[in-house]
C-alpha positions as CSV (number, residue, x, y, z in Angstrom):
1,M,98.9,77.6,127.4
2,V,100.8,76.5,124.3
3,K,104.3,77.8,123.7
4,I,106.3,77.8,120.5
5,Q,109.5,75.8,120.7
6,R,112.5,75.7,118.5
7,L,114.1,72.3,117.6
8,P,117.9,72.0,117.2
9,N,117.4,72.1,113.4
10,G,115.7,75.5,113.7
11,Q,112.1,74.3,113.0
12,L,109.4,75.8,115.2
13,V,106.8,73.5,116.7
14,I,103.8,73.7,119.0
15,T,102.3,70.9,121.1
16,I,98.6,70.5,121.2
17,P,97.3,69.8,124.7
18,K,96.2,66.2,125.1
19,Q,92.8,67.3,126.5
20,L,92.1,69.5,123.5
21,A,93.1,66.8,121.1
22,N,90.9,64.2,122.9
23,F,88.0,66.6,123.0
24,K,88.2,67.4,119.3
25,G,89.0,63.8,118.3
26,W,92.3,64.8,116.7
27,K,94.7,61.9,116.0
28,K,98.3,61.5,114.9
29,G,98.7,62.0,111.2
30,M,95.8,64.4,110.7
31,D,96.5,67.4,108.4
32,V,96.5,70.8,110.1
33,Q,96.5,74.2,108.3
34,F,96.7,77.6,109.9
35,R,95.2,80.6,108.1
36,E,95.4,84.2,109.1
37,H,92.0,85.5,110.3
38,D,92.9,89.0,111.4
39,K,95.8,90.7,113.2
40,D,95.5,88.8,116.4
41,S,94.0,85.4,115.5
42,F,94.1,82.6,113.0
43,I,91.8,79.7,111.9
44,V,92.8,76.1,112.3
45,F,91.7,73.6,109.6
46,V,92.0,70.0,110.6
47,S,91.4,67.4,107.9
48,R,90.1,64.1,108.9
49,D,90.9,61.0,106.8
50,G,92.9,63.1,104.4
51,D,89.8,65.2,103.4
52,K,91.2,68.3,101.7
53,D,87.7,69.9,101.1
54,E,87.7,72.9,103.4
55,S,83.8,73.0,103.4
56,K,83.9,69.7,105.3
57,V,86.6,70.7,107.8
58,K,85.9,72.0,111.3
59,K,87.1,75.5,111.9
60,K,88.3,76.9,115.2
61,T,89.7,80.3,116.0
62,K,92.6,81.1,118.3
63,K,90.3,82.3,121.0
64,E,88.1,79.2,120.7
65,V,91.0,76.8,121.2
66,G,92.4,78.8,124.1
67,A,95.6,79.9,122.3
68,G,97.0,83.3,123.4
69,E,95.6,83.1,126.9
70,E,98.0,84.4,129.5
């Protein structure tokens, strides 16, 4: 499970589990965007090599990446 944390400067952060990052091939410096999907989920866009074209970006829903499990 991933929890939202607050830094001393007020910024909110999440930490991606290492196993998930390794499985997806995500590396430090990749661009991540969150888009609202519906009331209880979102879509994660991860750009590889600075690719901003969303048609070439892998999409995962909150349920697929295991977020929100309790």
